[in-house]
N, C-alpha and C positions, 0 to 999 in steps of 0.2 A: 425516509432513511432513518436509521437508528444512530444516535449520536454517541460519541465516546463518553467516558465517565464525566459527570458533571462536577463542578467545583462550587463552593459556597462563596469564594472571594470574588473581587471585581474581575471582569473578563479582560483578558489580554487582547490587544489589537495589533494587526500587522502594520508595517510601514505604509501599506497601501489602503488603509482604512478609508481615507478621504476619497480616494479614487473609486472605491466600491460604492460609497454613498452617492457620489456624483452619477454613477451609472444606474442608480435605483436598485441596488442589490437588496434582496431580502436576506437579512442577517440572522444567523442562528448560533447558539452555543455549541462548540465542538471542542472537546478536550480542554475546556477552560478558556477558549478563545472565542471572540465574536468574528465569525467568518461568513462569506457569502454562500447562501444556499442555492440561489438562482438570481438572475438579473431581469429587470423590467424589460418588456418587449421581446423577450426570448423565452425563458422558461426551460425546465429540465429537458424536455424532449428535443427542442430545437438545439440546445447546447450539446446534448448527447449526439445528435445527428451531425452537427458541425464537426465533431471530433472524428466520427466514423468516416465522413465523406470529404472533409476539407481540413480544418485545423481549429483548435481552440487553445486558449491560455487560461490556466488556473493559478490563483495565488494559493500556494500550499505552505505558506510561511509558518503555519501552526506546527508543522513537523519539527521535531527536535533537531538540534545540531549540537554535537559535542566533539571535542578533539581528544585524542590520546597521543601524547608525544613523549619523546625521550628514548634513550637506548633500549632496543628490544620491544618497542611499543607494539609492533605488528605481531610479534611472537606472543606477547602477553594477551592481546585481544584474541588471538587464535586459540589460546588455552582456555578461554572463557566461553566464547560464542560457538554455535554448533557447526557452521560450515567451515570448510578448510581453506584458509587464505593461501595455502600452498598451491591451490589450483589456479590462482590468478597472479598477475604481476603488477608492478607499479604502473599506475595509469588505468587500472581496471577497478570495477565495483562489483559487489557481491551481495546477494540476498542471504540473510542469515537470521538466526534466532537466539535470543537470550532466554535460557531456560533456568528454572529453579533446580538447584543441585539435588535437593532431597526428593522432590515429587516429579520432576521432568515437565511440569507445567510451563507454559510459555509466558514469560514475563513481558516479552515484546518481540515483534519481528521488525527488522531494520535493514537498512542498506549501509554497507561499509565501503568507503572510498579508500583505497590503498594509495596514499600519496607518496610515501617513502617507507622504508623499514622502521623509521622512527617518527612517522607522522601519519596518523589514521584519522579520517573524518567519519563520524557515525551520524546517521539520520534515522532516529527512532520515531515512534508515534508521539503525538503531542502529550497525551495524558500520562505516558510512561517514561518520559525523558528523565525526570528526576530520579526515578527508581533505578533505571539502567545506569545512570551516572553514579548513583550511590553505591551500587553493587560493584561496579568496576573500580571506583576510587578506593573502596574498602579492601579490595584484593590486589591493588596495584603494588608492584615492588618498588623499592627505593629508586628514584630517578625517573620513574614514569608518572606523568601528570595527566589527570583526567579533568577536562575543563568543559563546563556547560556553557554553550554559546547560543542557547535557545533564542535570546532576544537580539542577537547581533547581526543575524543574516536573514535575507529574504530568499525564499525558494519559489520559483515559478516553473510550472510544467507546461511546455508547449507540445501538444499532442495532436497527431493526425497526419494523413498522407501528404499534406502540403507544409509540414513543419520545417523541412529542410529549406524551402524557398524563403520562409520568414526569417530564419536565423541567418541565412546567407546574406540577405538584404542588410542585416545589421553588422556584417563582417565577423560573425561568430562562427567557430569551427563546427563542421558537421561531418568531417571525413574520418569518423572512427566507428569501430564495430559496436555491436550491442553490448551494453554493460561496460563500456570503456568511456573515459572522460579526458578532456584536455581543457586548457584555459584560453580565454580570449579577453578582450577589454571592451568596455562600453563606458563612454563619458568619463574616461580616466580611471575606471574601477575594474579590478580583475573579476572575471566571471568564469566560474567553473561550469562546463557544459558536459553533462553525462547523458549518454543515449540510453535512457531507461524511462520508466513511467508506470502508471497504474491503470492503463486503459486498454491495453492490448494492441494499440496502434503504434506505428512508428512515431517516435517522439523523443523529447529531451527534457531533462530537469536542469534548471539553471540556479546556481547558488552564488549570491553576490552580497556585498555589504548593504546594509539598510540605506546608506546614503545614495546608492544607485537605484533604489527600488522604483521611484516614481518615473524617472527618466527611462529606465529599462521597460517598464510596463507600457508607457506611452509609445515608445518606439516600436515595441512588438505589435501593438494594436494598429499603429499606422502602417507598418510593413505588411501586416496580415489582412488589411482591408480588401485588397484586390483578390485575395485568395479565399474570401468568405470566413475569415476568422471571427469567432465570437469569444467574449469573456465568458468563462464557464464557472459554475459554482459547485459546491460539494454534493448537491443532488445528482448532477450528471456524473460526477466522479464515482458516486456509489452505483448508479445503474451500469456504467461502463465496466467497473471492476467486477460486478456481479455477473455480467454476461461472460466474463473471462474465467469466472470461478476463483478469482483471487481472494484470499481470506482477509477478513477484517478483524483486527485484534479486539477482544471484548465480546465477539460474537462467534466467529468460526474457529478462533484459537484464543486461549486464555490460560490462566493458571489452572483451570480445570480440564483443559483440552490439550493433549500433548501433540508434538509433531508427528508421532506415529499414528495417532488417531486421526489427525488432520491430513494424513497422506502427504506429509512434507519431508519424508525421508531423504529426498533428493537434496535437501538443504542441510543435511547432517553429514559431517565428515566421520563416518563410522570407524575408519581406520586410524583416526587421530588418537594419540595416547591420552588426551585430556580435553574435556569441555564440560561445562556445567550441565549436570543431568545425565552424563554419559552412562553411568551404571544402571540407573533405573530405565532409561530409554532403550539401552541395549537389551535388557531383560524383557521389556515389553515387546520389542521387535521380534525377539526369538520366540516368545510364547504366543504372540499374536494378540492384537488389541480386541477388546470386547465390543467396541463400537468404532465406526469409521465415518469420515465425512464424504458424502456423495453429492453429486449434482442431481437436481430434480427439474423436470420440464413438464409443464401442464399439457395434458391432452385435450383439455377443454378451456373454460374461461377463468379458472381459479387463479388467484394471485397469492402466492405464499408470503407469509410474514414471519419474523422471528418468534419462536416459542410455540408455533402451531404444532399440534400433535401429528405425527406420521404413523399410519397404521397399515399393517399388511393385510389384516382381515378386519371385519366390521368393528370389533371391539377390543382388538389386541394391539396396543401401541408398541411400536418398535423404535421410536426415536422422536426427534423434534427438529423443526426448521431452525437453522441458525441465521441465515440471511435469505431474503426473498424480495422480489420486485417484479414489476411489469417490464419486460424487455422491449424497448422502443424499436430495436432492430428486428426481432422475431415476432413482435406483436402478440406475445403470450407471456404467461408467468414462468419465471425461472428462479432458481435459488440453490442453496446448499442446505443439507440436512445431516445431522449426526444420527446415524441409525445403527442398529445391531449388526455386527460383522457377519452374522449368520444369514442375513438377507442378501439374496443374489444381487450382483452389481447392476443387472439390467431388469430388476423386478418392477412390477407395476404396484404402486402404493396409493393410498388415499390420504389426503390431508384435510384436517378439520378446519375449514375456512369459515369462521363465524357460524358454526353450527351446521354447515353443509359439507358433505363428503365429496371433495373434488379429486379427480384421478390425476396422478402424476406418474411419469416414468423416471426411474433412476437412470442416470447416465454419467459419463465422465466428462467434466468440463474440459475445454471451453465450450460455450454454447454457440459462439460465432467464430468464424475463422480468424485467427490473429494475423496481424501483419507486422508485429513488433520486431521480428528478427529479419525482415526483408532488407536486402542490401540496396 
């Protein structure tokens, strides 16, 4: 997998670092954090399969956490980020983008939890949290406070078709719709449970104080044992999200790749009067982008990797791979590629895989059938 932006300073660790070491985790740097890539005795493929067929638990505490509070906090956030908070109500969450106002490039993609009109929780990516907080704080009106809570909270993702049984065993709520959340308690601590995730499977993300981290992790693994639960690392998280065609910031979306190019227009409230990047993105949408993000599936044995050239004919490049991996579910190479908009959406292309021309078909993700919205 490709890691997020590296940092030169000491690596941050989650409140569960000792638990990961005890499980024999292979640790890697990700967004300035030391996080599990995979666990001893399992590995990426087994962890991936556990999520698709049973249930897995991920420590994703490297994800950012920030609050925006005060009178009009939700309206302020809505005037900055792309998606329209007016589409959801209190107790619901929304995928959205923080874009640069001048270029339309993606500063970050994040989840917004609408807790009240004056209380919003943001969950950005690890490497981008400080920049998202900086931009919001600089723009916040008097009375609205933006607080970085990156180090205060643990985030656990329980993902897979048996995730409901695991959370129910802990007395945590599971009776809400996709992208909705409610609160429960564990070991005397409040736990926010949101039905969302980054795998394409039915699942939940749990946000709790660091003080609850070890007890919550232990309880989840104990409750999940009879359901085939595995602790899962960021390697499986990457193969799972790639099978779904979910973008990764820094690869598939970035300051150089706009939501229009990444085909994320569904996460933009085009009718809103204001959001960062509105003018340039509206113009790009009307004129049509020069390049678009497409799914690619191998017709042979090739495995795509980021930055590999995509060609329509033998020597005419039309783009490059942004994300690519071997799909444990399909047993073939899949990925995302940024290609010229003039290339047909179902075209056959070749990818330069270490000097070999491997044939791929352009297609629309997801590459596997999702169950994330199933009731």
